[in-house]
C-alpha positions, 0 to 999 in steps of 0.5 A: 500500500505504501509503495502504491501511494509513493508511485501515485504521488510521484506520478502526480508530481510529474503531471503537475510539473508538466502542467506548470511548464505548459502555463504561460509565464508572467511577463515582468512589468516594465513600466507601471500604469502610473508611469505610462500615464505620467509620461503622456502628461510630461510629453504634453507639458514639454510640447507646450513649454517655452522654457528651453527656448528662453534658456537658449535665447539667454545662453546665445544672445545674452552670454554669447560664444562660449569657447573653453577658457573664455570669460563667456564660458565661465559666465555660462557655467555660473548662469546654468548653475544658478538656474538649476539651484532655482529649481531646488536641485543639488548642484555642484561644479566639477573642476576641469583643466581646458585648453585656452585658444584665441582666434586673433586676426585672419586674412587671405588674399590671392596676390597672383593668378592668371588674368588678374588686373595689375595692382589688385588682389582677390579676397578669400573668406577663411577662418583659422581652425581651432588649435592652429598656430599663427603665421609670421606676424606679417603673414606668409606668401606662397604658391597654392597646390590643390589636391582632392585627398591624401592619395593625390597629395602623396603622389605629388611628393615633397618636391611639389609640396615643399614651401607651398600652401596645400588646399584640400578641396574635398567636397562635403556631400550635400546630396548625402546630407539632403537625404538625411545623412548629414552626420555621415557626410560630415564624418567623411569630409572631416578627416582633412580638417582634423589631419590635413595639417599633419599630412601636408607638413610631412611633405614640407608644406608651409600652410594648409587650407581645407574646404569647409566641412559643411553644406553652406553655400553662403560664403561662410567658412566652417571652423572646427578642431584640428590636430598636430603630431609632435613629431611633425612640424606644425604649420598654420591651418585654416578653412576656406568657404565653399565658394572660395575653394571653388575659385582657387581650384578653378584658377589653379587649373589655369596656371600659377596661383599665389596667396598671402595668408595671415593668421594670428591665433594664440594658444594661452596657458590651460585654464580652469573651467567646470562641468555643471552637475545638478541632481534631481534625487530619486525617490526609491533608488537615489543611488542609480543615475539617469543623465540628461546632458548637452555641452556648454562650450561653443566655437567663437564665430557665432553664439553656438545656438544649434551647437549646443545651447539647445542641447543644454537647454532641453536638458535643463528643461527636464527637471523644470517640467518634472518640478512643474508637474510635481513628479518625482522620478524613482531614480536620480535624474542628473543634469550635466552641462559638459565643458570643452566638447569642441576642442578637447573633450575634457568634460566628458573624459573627466566625468567618466574618470571621476565616476569610474568606481560608480559606473554600475550605478549609472543606469543610462546616459542621454546627450543632445548634440546635433541641433534641434530639428524635428526628432525622428526618435532616439539613437541607442548604444548598448545591448541590443536586447534593451530596445524591447524595454523601450518600446512603450516609450517609443509608442508614446513618442510616436504621437509627436512623430518621434517614435523611431529607434536606431541601434548604434553600437559605436556610440551616439554622442561625444561627451557620453562616449567614455560612459558608453565605452564602459557599458553605460546604456546611452541615448541621443535624439535622432535628428533630421540633419538635412540642414544642420551642417549648413550652420554648424561651426559657422558665423550663422549658428545663431538663435534665429536658426532655432525653431521653437516648435521643433525645440519643444519636440526635442524637449519632449523626447528628452523628458519622456525618455529620461523619466521613462528610464528613471522609472523603469521597473527592470534593469536594462540589459548591459 
């Protein structure tokens, strides 16, 4: 009898296991119903808010250009920190050492070319590349050699390059940009801006010019960072406008062409600056952090509206909206205004280094740094499986035409790049970049280029994404 009972209970156990295995498994909750409801409220509040637009106006028109080491950069640090304190956030300034480069005078003119009228010169629109050394005080005069790429440069060799001014006439692909791939077009053309001075100097060039890396056809020169190699002689470097690159290339085909170039930039001793960090403490997991960020510095030709006052402003708006709606995130939302993205990345690298022991508590990082045109959705770098966790956020954002997501394993933004490399899930708005590079790094990057409606859409995306991540019920795969 006892043996029969044992057999009966054994069979019953096996049958129960089989039945349990056939039952559907309960899906873990990703967002609470309250969080989903609150995300819709956040979206509507952000779309109707002009806070980010007002902050962009102040950063650009009231403070102005904010190149690292400048007085305007320091003023911007003080202003943003004060604005975050007004919201009741826990604010601290993270000390940085940044480069301090100042532009000086810049002048270019063609002094010899086929067909020129006697006693005249032809003005060239140009601007020094960030970090360039100066010419001699009276400038330099040399023949110009036009090349399309590094291969053509090296084929000419030292005999034809030594003592000359080299123009890299590599064209920004406007068709690619107009198809929505502005960043890709910028990446292709940018290699000559960044490394052209090194490669030309290896062959003995006296100076280097690069065709502006951007889509503007309004005779604007695009500045940007360049590099030197300590093992190679440093030479002056400048960018020329689309139109002037075309003119020089045309005249070079007709015969000898000579230019006078004057650049007087200075590299001053490194300066002290700061990242602005402000925490909206989480209610349940305050030690876990979701970053919202942009970079506070800008180039000096304009007031840095699209690059990147708008990114800082929409990040500032995230805690503003949450305070307005009296919503408390479960995780801490950390606002960061990074300094020195444009010519050194000291802000991003310093933050990552100082937080290295705490990166496991960095739940996610978001950065906005490609203007503020209509956002298509968001870019994501991290474990691809995490995209499934983000579908409810995309569904809400689809109401404003921002419901797409794109997996970018290589990274999504510069300042949070060091965090991405350490495994922190990283996000950025996915912008339509058809026109961004017409203004990027030029004298036209001013407040009037900001579309209030599109800025509000970007602010909504940042706030919805940040709060959704901060209230996620499950950890993201990483």
